[in-house]
C-alpha positions in Angstrom: -41.0 71.9 -286.7 -44.4 71.2 -285.3 -47.3 73.6 -285.4 -49.6 74.4 -282.5 -51.1 71.6 -280.5 -54.8 71.4 -281.0 -56.8 73.0 -278.2 -59.0 70.0 -277.8 -55.9 67.8 -277.2 -54.6 70.3 -274.6 -57.9 70.2 -272.8 -58.0 66.4 -272.9 -54.5 66.0 -271.5 -55.3 68.5 -268.7 -58.5 66.8 -267.8 -56.9 63.3 -267.7 -54.0 64.5 -265.5 -54.3 64.7 -261.8 -52.4 67.8 -260.9 -51.8 66.5 -257.3 -49.9 63.5 -258.8 -47.6 65.8 -260.8 -47.1 68.3 -258.0 -46.6 65.4 -255.6 -43.4 64.4 -257.4 -41.9 67.7 -256.2 -43.8 68.6 -253.0 -45.2 66.6 -250.1 -48.9 67.4 -250.1 -51.4 66.9 -247.2 -55.1 67.5 -246.9 -56.1 71.1 -246.4 -59.9 70.7 -246.2 -62.6 69.6 -248.7 -60.9 68.9 -252.0 -57.8 70.9 -251.2 -54.2 70.0 -250.5 -51.2 72.0 -249.4 -47.5 71.9 -248.9 -44.3 74.0 -248.9 -44.1 76.2 -252.0 -41.4 75.0 -254.5 -41.0 78.5 -255.9 -39.9 80.3 -252.7 -38.4 79.3 -249.4 -40.9 79.2 -246.6 -41.3 77.5 -243.2 -45.1 77.2 -243.1 -47.1 75.9 -246.1 -49.0 78.4 -248.2 -49.0 76.5 -251.4 -52.4 75.1 -252.2 -53.5 72.5 -254.9 -57.1 71.7 -255.8 -57.1 68.5 -257.9 -60.8 68.7 -258.9 -60.2 72.2 -260.3 -56.8 71.4 -261.7 -55.0 74.5 -260.4 -52.5 75.5 -257.8 -51.7 78.8 -256.1 -49.2 80.0 -253.5 -50.7 82.6 -251.2 -47.2 83.5 -250.1 -45.4 84.4 -253.3 -48.4 84.6 -255.7 -47.3 81.8 -258.1 -50.3 79.9 -259.6 -51.6 78.2 -262.6 -52.5 74.8 -264.0 -50.5 71.6 -264.4 -48.8 72.9 -267.6 -47.6 76.1 -266.0 -46.3 74.1 -263.0 -44.0 72.0 -265.2 -43.0 75.1 -267.1 -41.8 76.8 -264.0 -40.4 73.8 -262.2 -38.5 72.3 -265.1 -38.0 75.4 -267.3 -39.7 73.9 -270.4 -42.0 75.5 -272.9 -45.7 75.1 -272.8 -45.7 72.7 -275.7 -43.0 70.6 -274.1 -45.0 70.4 -270.9 -48.1 69.3 -272.8 -46.0 66.7 -274.7 -44.5 65.3 -271.6 -47.8 64.8 -269.9 -49.3 63.3 -273.1 -46.4 60.8 -273.1 -47.1 60.0 -269.5 -50.7 59.3 -270.4 -49.8 57.4 -273.6 -52.0 60.0 -275.4 -51.2 60.9 -279.1 -51.2 64.6 -279.8 -52.3 66.2 -283.0 -51.1 69.5 -284.4 -52.7 72.2 -286.4 -50.5 71.6 -289.4 -50.3 67.8 -288.9 -46.8 68.0 -287.6 -45.3 66.0 -284.7 -43.3 66.9 -281.6 -40.2 69.0 -282.0 -36.8 67.4 -282.3 -34.8 70.6 -281.7 -31.3 69.7 -280.4 -30.4 70.7 -276.9 -34.0 70.9 -275.6 -34.8 69.4 -272.3 -36.9 66.7 -273.9 -34.1 65.6 -276.2 -31.5 65.6 -273.4 -33.8 63.4 -271.2 -34.4 61.1 -274.1 -30.7 60.8 -274.8 -30.1 60.1 -271.1 -32.8 57.4 -271.1 -31.3 55.7 -274.2 -27.8 55.9 -272.6 -29.0 54.3 -269.4 -30.5 51.4 -271.3 -27.2 51.0 -273.2 -25.1 51.1 -270.0 -27.4 48.5 -268.4 -27.0 46.1 -271.4 -23.3 46.5 -271.3 -23.1 45.4 -267.7 -23.9 41.9 -268.9 -21.0 41.8 -271.4 -17.7 40.0 -270.8 -15.8 43.3 -270.8 -17.9 44.4 -267.7 -16.4 41.7 -265.5 -14.5 44.2 -263.3 -17.8 46.1 -262.8 -19.7 43.0 -261.7 -16.8 42.0 -259.5 -16.8 45.5 -257.9 -20.5 45.1 -257.1 -20.2 41.6 -255.8 -17.3 42.5 -253.5 -19.6 45.1 -251.9 -22.5 42.7 -251.4 -24.6 43.7 -254.4 -26.0 40.9 -256.5 -27.6 41.3 -260.0 -31.0 41.9 -258.5 -29.6 44.9 -256.6 -27.9 46.2 -259.7 -31.2 46.0 -261.6 -33.1 47.7 -258.8 -30.8 50.7 -259.0 -30.4 50.6 -262.8 -26.6 50.2 -262.6 -24.7 49.9 -265.9 -21.3 49.8 -267.4 -19.6 52.2 -269.9 -17.4 50.4 -272.4 -13.7 51.3 -272.3 -14.0 53.0 -275.7 -13.8 56.6 -277.0 -16.8 56.3 -279.2 -19.0 53.3 -278.2 -21.6 55.4 -276.5 -21.7 58.1 -279.2 -21.9 55.6 -282.0 -24.8 53.8 -280.3 -26.7 57.0 -279.6 -26.2 58.6 -283.0 -27.4 55.4 -284.6 -30.5 55.8 -282.5 -31.1 59.3 -284.0 -29.4 61.6 -281.6 -27.1 64.3 -283.0 -23.6 65.1 -281.7 -24.8 68.5 -280.5 -27.6 66.8 -278.4 -25.1 64.4 -276.8 -22.8 67.3 -276.0 -25.7 69.2 -274.5 -26.5 66.1 -272.4 -22.9 65.8 -271.1 -22.6 62.3 -272.5 -19.7 63.2 -274.7 -17.0 65.8 -274.6 -15.1 67.6 -277.4 -11.3 67.7 -277.6 -8.7 68.6 -280.2 -9.3 65.3 -282.0 -13.1 65.6 -282.0 -15.9 64.2 -279.8 -15.2 61.5 -277.2 -17.3 59.5 -274.7 -17.1 61.1 -271.3 -17.6 57.8 -269.4 -15.2 55.0 -270.4 -14.5 51.7 -268.6 -16.6 52.8 -265.6 -19.4 51.6 -263.4 -22.5 53.8 -264.0 -25.2 55.0 -261.7 -28.1 56.9 -263.2 -29.1 60.0 -261.3 -32.8 60.6 -261.5 -35.3 63.3 -260.5 -38.3 62.7 -258.3 -40.3 61.7 -261.3 -37.8 59.0 -262.3 -36.4 60.8 -265.3 -32.6 60.3 -265.7 -30.9 63.7 -265.4 -27.3 62.5 -265.5 -24.8 59.8 -264.4 -22.2 59.1 -261.7 -19.3 56.9 -262.8 -16.8 55.0 -260.7 -13.3 54.3 -261.9 -12.5 50.5 -262.2 -9.3 50.2 -264.3 -5.8 51.1 -263.2 -5.1 52.6 -266.6 -7.9 55.2 -266.0 -6.1 58.4 -265.1 -9.3 60.3 -264.3 -10.8 61.0 -260.8 -12.3 58.2 -258.7 -15.8 59.4 -259.3 -16.8 61.4 -262.4 -20.3 63.0 -262.8 -22.2 64.5 -265.6 -21.3 68.2 -266.0 -23.9 70.9 -265.5 -26.5 70.7 -268.3 -30.0 72.1 -268.9 -31.4 69.3 -266.8 -28.6 68.3 -264.4 -27.6 70.7 -261.6 -25.6 68.9 -259.0 -26.4 71.3 -256.2 -30.1 70.5 -256.6 -30.2 66.7 -257.2 -29.9 63.9 -254.7 -29.1 60.3 -255.7 -31.8 57.8 -254.6 -34.5 60.5 -254.1 -36.7 58.9 -256.8 -36.7 55.7 -254.8 -36.9 57.3 -251.3 -39.3 60.1 -251.8 -42.5 58.2 -250.9 -41.1 56.8 -247.6 -39.5 60.2 -246.8 -42.9 61.9 -247.1 -44.7 59.1 -245.3 -42.2 58.7 -242.4 -41.0 62.3 -242.3 -37.4 61.1 -242.1 -34.4 61.3 -244.5 -31.0 59.8 -244.1 -28.2 61.7 -245.9 -25.2 59.4 -246.7 -22.1 60.2 -248.7 -22.0 57.8 -251.6 -23.9 55.8 -254.2 -23.0 52.5 -252.6 -24.1 53.8 -249.2 -27.5 54.6 -250.6 -27.8 51.1 -252.0 -26.7 49.5 -248.8 -29.2 51.5 -246.7 -32.1 50.7 -249.0 -31.3 47.0 -249.2 -31.1 46.9 -245.4 -34.6 48.4 -245.1 -33.6 52.1 -244.5 -35.4 53.3 -247.6 -35.2 57.0 -246.9 -31.4 57.2 -247.7 -30.2 59.7 -250.3 -26.7 61.1 -251.3 -25.3 64.2 -252.9 -23.7 63.9 -256.3 -20.2 65.1 -256.4 -20.8 68.2 -254.3 -21.2 69.2 -250.7 -24.7 69.1 -249.0 -26.0 72.6 -249.4 -28.9 75.0 -249.3 -30.6 73.8 -252.5 -30.5 70.2 -251.2 -32.2 71.4 -248.0 -35.0 73.0 -250.0 -35.6 69.8 -252.0 -35.7 67.7 -248.8 -38.0 70.1 -246.9 -40.5 70.1 -249.8 -40.5 66.3 -250.1 -40.6 65.7 -246.3 -43.2 68.5 -245.6 -40.8 70.1 -243.1 -43.0 72.9 -241.7 -42.1 75.0 -238.8 -45.6 75.1 -237.3 -45.8 71.3 -237.0 -46.4 70.0 -233.5 -43.9 67.8 -231.7 -45.7 64.6 -232.8 -45.2 65.6 -236.5 -41.5 66.6 -236.4 -39.3 65.2 -239.1 -35.8 63.8 -238.7 -32.8 64.6 -240.8 -30.0 62.1 -240.1 -26.5 62.6 -241.5 -23.9 59.9 -241.7 -20.3 60.9 -242.1 -17.1 59.1 -242.7 -14.5 59.4 -239.9 -11.8 60.8 -242.2 -11.0 64.5 -242.6 -13.4 64.9 -245.6 -16.2 63.4 -243.5 -15.5 65.8 -240.6 -15.5 68.8 -243.0 -18.9 67.5 -244.3 -20.2 67.4 -240.8 -19.1 71.0 -240.2 -20.8 72.1 -243.4 -24.0 70.3 -242.5 -24.0 71.8 -239.0 -23.6 75.3 -240.5 -26.9 74.8 -242.4 -28.7 73.0 -239.6 -30.9 76.0 -238.7 -32.6 75.9 -242.1 -34.5 72.8 -241.1 -37.6 72.9 -238.9 -37.0 69.1 -238.4 -34.7 67.7 -235.8 -31.2 67.0 -237.0 -29.1 64.0 -236.0 -25.8 62.4 -236.8 -25.2 58.6 -237.1 -21.6 57.4 -237.1 -20.7 53.7 -236.8 -18.5 53.0 -233.7 -15.7 51.6 -235.8 -15.9 54.4 -238.4 -17.3 52.2 -241.2 -19.5 53.8 -243.9 -22.9 52.2 -244.4 -21.7 50.1 -247.4 -18.8 48.5 -245.4 -20.9 48.2 -242.3 -23.5 46.2 -244.1 -20.8 44.0 -245.7 -19.1 43.2 -242.4 -22.0 43.2 -240.0 -25.2 42.7 -242.0 -28.4 44.6 -242.5 -29.3 44.8 -238.8 -26.1 46.9 -238.2 -27.4 49.5 -240.7 -30.7 49.8 -239.0 -29.0 50.0 -235.6 -26.8 52.8 -236.9 -29.8 54.9 -237.9 -31.8 54.1 -234.7 -28.7 55.0 -232.6 -28.4 58.5 -234.0 -27.3 61.4 -231.8 -28.6 65.0 -231.9 -26.5 67.1 -234.3 -25.5 69.6 -231.5 -24.4 66.9 -229.2 -22.3 65.4 -231.9 -20.6 68.7 -232.7 -19.9 69.6 -229.1 -18.4 66.2 -228.4 -16.2 66.5 -231.4 -14.7 69.6 -229.9 -14.3 68.0 -226.5 -12.5 65.0 -227.9 -9.6 67.2 -228.8 -8.8 67.9 -225.1 -7.7 66.1 -222.0 -10.5 66.8 -219.6 -8.5 65.4 -216.7 -6.4 68.5 -216.6 -7.4 72.1 -215.8 -5.8 73.3 -219.0 -7.7 70.7 -221.0 -11.1 71.7 -219.4 -10.5 75.4 -220.1 -9.4 74.7 -223.7 -12.5 72.5 -224.2 -14.8 75.2 -222.9 -13.2 77.8 -225.2 -13.6 75.4 -228.2 -17.2 74.2 -227.4 -18.7 77.5 -226.3 -19.0 78.9 -229.8 -20.8 75.8 -230.9 -23.4 76.2 -228.2 -23.5 80.0 -228.8 -24.5 79.3 -232.4 -27.7 77.6 -231.3 -30.4 80.2 -232.2 -33.1 78.5 -230.2 -32.6 80.1 -226.7 -34.2 77.2 -224.9 -31.9 74.7 -226.6 -28.9 77.0 -226.0 -29.5 77.1 -222.3 -30.0 73.3 -222.1 -26.8 72.6 -224.0 -24.9 75.0 -221.8 -26.0 73.1 -218.7 -25.1 69.8 -220.3 -21.7 71.1 -221.5 -21.0 72.1 -217.9 -21.6 68.5 -216.8 -19.5 67.0 -219.6 -16.5 69.2 -218.8 -16.9 69.3 -215.1 -17.2 73.1 -214.7 -19.6 75.3 -212.9 -22.8 75.9 -215.0 -22.6 79.7 -214.4 -19.0 79.8 -215.7 -20.0 77.8 -218.8 -23.1 80.1 -219.4 -20.8 83.2 -219.2 -18.4 81.6 -221.7 -21.3 80.9 -224.1 -22.7 84.4 -223.8 -19.2 85.9 -224.4 -18.9 83.7 -227.5 -22.3 84.8 -228.7 -21.3 88.5 -228.3 -18.0 87.9 -230.1 -19.6 86.3 -233.1 -22.6 88.6 -233.2 -25.0 85.7 -232.9 -28.3 86.6 -231.4 -30.5 84.1 -229.8 -34.0 83.4 -231.2 -37.2 82.3 -229.5 -37.8 78.5 -229.3 -38.8 77.0 -232.6 -42.4 76.6 -233.3 -41.8 73.0 -234.2 -40.8 72.3 -230.6 -37.2 70.7 -231.1 -35.7 67.7 -229.6 -38.1 65.8 -227.3 -35.1 64.2 -225.6 -31.7 65.5 -224.7 -30.6 69.1 -224.1 -33.1 71.7 -225.0 -36.1 69.4 -224.8 -39.4 70.5 -223.6 -39.6 74.0 -225.2 -43.3 74.6 -225.8 -44.3 75.1 -229.4 -46.0 78.3 -230.4 -49.8 78.1 -230.5 -51.9 78.3 -233.6 -52.6 81.6 -235.2 -55.5 83.5 -233.7 -58.8 82.8 -235.3 -59.4 86.5 -235.6 -57.0 86.7 -238.5 -59.4 84.8 -240.7 -61.6 87.0 -242.8 -64.4 84.4 -242.4 -64.3 85.0 -238.7 -63.9 88.7 -238.9 -66.8 91.1 -238.5 -65.4 93.4 -241.1 -65.8 97.1 -241.3 -68.5 97.5 -243.9 -72.2 97.6 -243.6 -73.8 94.2 -242.9 -76.5 95.0 -245.5 -79.1 92.5 -246.6 -76.7 89.6 -246.6 -76.2 89.8 -242.8 -79.4 87.8 -242.2 -78.1 84.7 -243.9 -80.2 81.6 -244.3 -79.3 78.4 -242.6 -76.4 76.8 -244.4 -75.0 80.1 -245.5 -71.3 81.0 -245.0 -72.0 82.6 -241.6 -73.3 79.2 -240.4 -69.9 77.4 -240.6 -66.7 78.0 -238.7 -63.8 79.4 -240.6 -61.4 76.8 -242.1 -57.9 76.6 -240.7 -55.0 78.1 -242.5 -57.1 80.8 -244.1 -54.8 82.3 -246.7 -56.6 85.5 -247.5 -54.5 87.8 -245.4 -51.1 86.1 -246.1 -50.5 87.2 -249.7 -48.0 90.0 -250.3 -49.3 93.4 -251.2 -50.1 93.9 -254.9 -47.4 95.4 -257.1 -47.6 99.1 -257.5 -48.9 100.6 -260.7 -45.8 102.1 -262.3 -47.7 103.8 -265.1 -46.9 101.1 -267.7 -49.3 99.8 -270.3 -50.4 96.7 -268.4 -52.8 96.9 -265.5 -51.6 95.6 -262.2 -52.9 92.1 -261.3 -55.9 91.9 -259.0 -55.4 89.6 -256.1 -57.6 88.0 -253.4 -55.8 90.0 -250.8 -56.9 93.3 -252.5 -60.6 92.6 -251.6 -62.3 94.2 -248.7 -63.3 92.0 -245.8 -66.9 93.1 -245.0 -69.8 90.6 -245.0 -71.1 91.6 -248.4 -67.8 91.0 -250.0 -67.3 87.7 -248.3 -70.7 86.5 -249.5 -70.0 87.4 -253.1 -66.4 86.1 -252.9 -67.5 82.7 -251.5 -70.3 82.3 -254.1 -67.7 82.6 -256.8 -65.4 80.2 -255.0 -68.3 77.6 -254.6 -69.3 77.9 -258.2 -65.7 77.5 -259.4 -64.7 74.7 -257.0 -67.8 72.6 -256.6 -70.0 73.1 -259.8 -71.2 69.5 -259.3 -72.9 70.5 -256.1 -74.8 73.5 -257.5 -77.6 73.0 -260.1 -76.8 74.6 -263.4 -79.9 76.9 -263.4 -79.4 77.9 -259.8 -75.7 78.7 -260.5 -76.6 80.8 -263.5 -79.3 82.6 -261.5 -76.8 83.4 -258.7 -74.3 84.7 -261.2 -76.9 87.1 -262.7 -77.4 88.8 -259.4 -76.0 92.3 -258.8 -72.5 92.3 -257.3 -71.3 95.1 -255.1 -67.6 94.6 -255.5 -66.2 95.7 -258.9 -63.4 93.1 -259.0 -65.8 90.3 -258.2 -68.3 91.6 -260.7 -65.7 91.4 -263.4 -64.9 87.8 -262.4 -68.7 87.1 -262.4 -68.9 88.4 -266.0 -66.0 86.0 -267.0 -67.9 83.1 -265.5 -71.1 84.0 -267.3 -69.1 84.3 -270.6 -67.6 80.8 -270.0 -70.8 79.2 -268.6 -71.1 76.8 -271.5 -68.2 74.9 -269.9 -69.8 74.9 -266.5 -69.0 71.7 -264.5 -66.6 70.4 -267.2 -62.9 69.8 -266.7 -62.2 73.0 -268.6 -64.5 75.2 -266.5 -61.9 77.1 -264.5 -59.4 77.4 -267.4 -62.1 78.8 -269.7 -63.3 81.3 -267.0 -59.7 82.5 -266.5 -59.3 82.8 -270.3 -62.5 85.0 -270.5 -61.3 87.3 -267.7 -59.3 90.4 -268.5 -55.6 89.6 -268.1 -55.3 91.5 -264.8 -58.2 89.5 -263.3 -57.1 86.0 -264.5 -55.0 85.4 -261.4 -58.0 86.3 -259.2 -60.0 83.6 -261.0 -57.3 81.1 -260.2 -57.1 82.2 -256.5 -60.8 82.0 -256.1 -60.7 78.4 -257.5 -57.9 77.4 -255.1 -58.6 79.2 -251.8 -60.1 77.0 -249.1 -63.8 77.5 -248.4 -64.9 77.7 -244.8 -66.3 74.2 -244.8 -65.8 71.5 -242.2 -66.7 67.9 -242.5 -68.9 66.7 -245.4 -71.1 69.8 -245.6 -70.1 70.7 -249.1 -73.6 70.6 -250.8 -75.2 72.2 -247.8 -72.7 75.0 -247.9 -73.0 75.6 -251.6 -76.8 75.6 -251.4 -76.6 78.1 -248.5 -74.3 80.5 -250.2 -76.2 80.5 -253.5 -79.5 80.9 -251.7 -78.2 83.8 -249.6 -77.0 85.7 -252.7 -80.2 85.1 -254.7 -82.3 86.1 -251.6 -80.2 89.3 -251.3 -80.9 90.1 -254.9 -84.6 89.4 -254.5 -84.7 91.6 -251.4 -83.0 94.4 -253.4 -85.6 94.0 -256.2 -88.5 93.9 -253.7 -87.3 97.2 -252.2 -87.2 98.8 -255.6 -90.7 97.5 -256.5 -92.1 98.7 -253.2 -90.6 102.1 -253.8 -92.1 102.3 -257.3 -95.5 101.1 -255.9 -95.5 103.9 -253.3 -94.7 106.5 -256.0 -97.5 105.2 -258.3 -101.0 106.6 -258.0 -103.4 103.6 -257.9 -106.3 105.7 -259.5 -104.4 107.7 -262.1 -102.2 104.8 -263.3 -104.1 101.7 -262.3 -102.5 99.4 -264.9 -98.9 100.2 -263.8 -100.1 99.8 -260.1 -101.5 96.3 -260.9 -98.3 95.4 -262.8 -96.1 96.3 -259.9 -98.4 94.3 -257.5 -98.1 91.2 -259.8 -94.3 91.6 -259.9 -94.2 91.7 -256.1 -96.4 88.5 -255.9 -94.1 86.8 -258.5 -91.0 87.9 -256.5 -92.4 86.5 -253.3 -93.2 83.2 -255.0 -89.6 83.0 -256.4 -88.2 83.7 -252.9 -90.3 80.8 -251.5 -89.0 78.5 -254.3 -85.4 79.5 -253.6 -85.8 78.9 -249.9 -87.7 75.6 -250.5 -90.7 76.8 -248.6 
């Protein structure tokens, strides 16, 4: 077993890794001001982004749920790995060789996430090699009959599992993996006669996460002698959770984030067909229904935020088979539709073909036309109900109204609900007032309450279009724009370029964090958070000085920064952080600067250091240096003014005749102080 990884190696891996690249594998990030990025938090469900990443600093923080840390803690929390495993994974990504305190190497403990992923990678390579063997002819024929050539098979890393009870296990144990590790990875099972290969005589699709790591496999039956299910997937393991993975997401994530569109299909071959036809945003579930966890993954990748304007709305397009299973899938997707801020659509081929068969029979253009011809989800569901009735008869129209009214009643957006009620009246041929009464009755019967129009604006065409989105939050909610309740003090007269000279940045997170946990009387002090701080001008000046020094050390001269940190702070919490920065000052402007400052701070104050290093500064445009100069100058001038006041008081209390030497000393100090003030101001 390895010892501790050397601290110098940890620092080197951290400094070489761009945290935005790592977080970007899980969350769609967009610019949030100078040197800052934001997206939907992966640690809690939210509709507006409060998760901030600052690549230059190397830290992240969510101002909604409070989660924060560096790139190592991000991987620990996202993938449930240990600190050492997170460091080792990033080192491997960088091709960097780690050293350990006792000269050991990385752990090889069975069942660990790292070993499971390594086993899956080795198995994938083995399966791909086997696809070229004579035994794999049925697999190659299956692919060819569906329009997939060897190039397509290689693009999706498709392989073949030999029709043997131990071919996979023999190959992998010879490669150094133990039986326990293969069991933990779900590659083999264990029966009365001992271990056996889980996948035998089947076509294999690797199922990967957003980083491209193979989490598990999907296997399609090829042989008539195979008595197993048509599709067989890896069981639940430490890395594979079918309710949270989507096949093809590793290939589609970039285009999903860029185009704000995702196409949800039902099978592996459908994903392949869509991608080969140019619809590169297609993904599929893996042996389970589309559910809440899948929605969370898609929303994070797509950047599906509720406060987006109508020009930034995303699209979620579902394709369903026309059979009973497909109709059930449509109903389940409709039940979860409200979880998206994006517009939801359904795309079904006129002749009921799935994307794979559609491409095979009608070509790539047919796939693209299928997606472009999508219909709004609500329209699709209402028309499904109407198709069950003969609208030429009174009985049919009444029955159709009774069947469709609950669907319309389930629309939480009141504007959309009213629009669909009017459209439904036209489809059925009934009086709009009668249809509206039926919808309201269905709403009361189901206990559904209407909700205001979504902030995202909802369909720009079709029923419910035109609902105005909610406006941006009032600027008065930003502490930087607030007048505060405290005394203005000396800092109120800020120099040009000071914090008061710049407008507040959008999406100011200071007031959005949840209240701090109550002190229950335990042994550990409650964490100090940014939201705990008062919001008067003095506090803002001290807070933003620490933020500038942490976030932009390259813009502030080392001596000036140290001079500013040695001024007197009025807020006790910020004074404690200031002391931590002074203690860690030897690392100023190095990649370890923020991490060392957080290490020096008392444990209860370490999160505050991180938040100050992440929170957006009220800077617009390219005024970073000007802003940093202004805030440091303002704080130093405030301190000089305090000292001048003290010296003037001492001078007034000193008798120039009785204590001439002290009187002259105080006068010289006042002259020196004025000279320092002029230097600071650049006069």
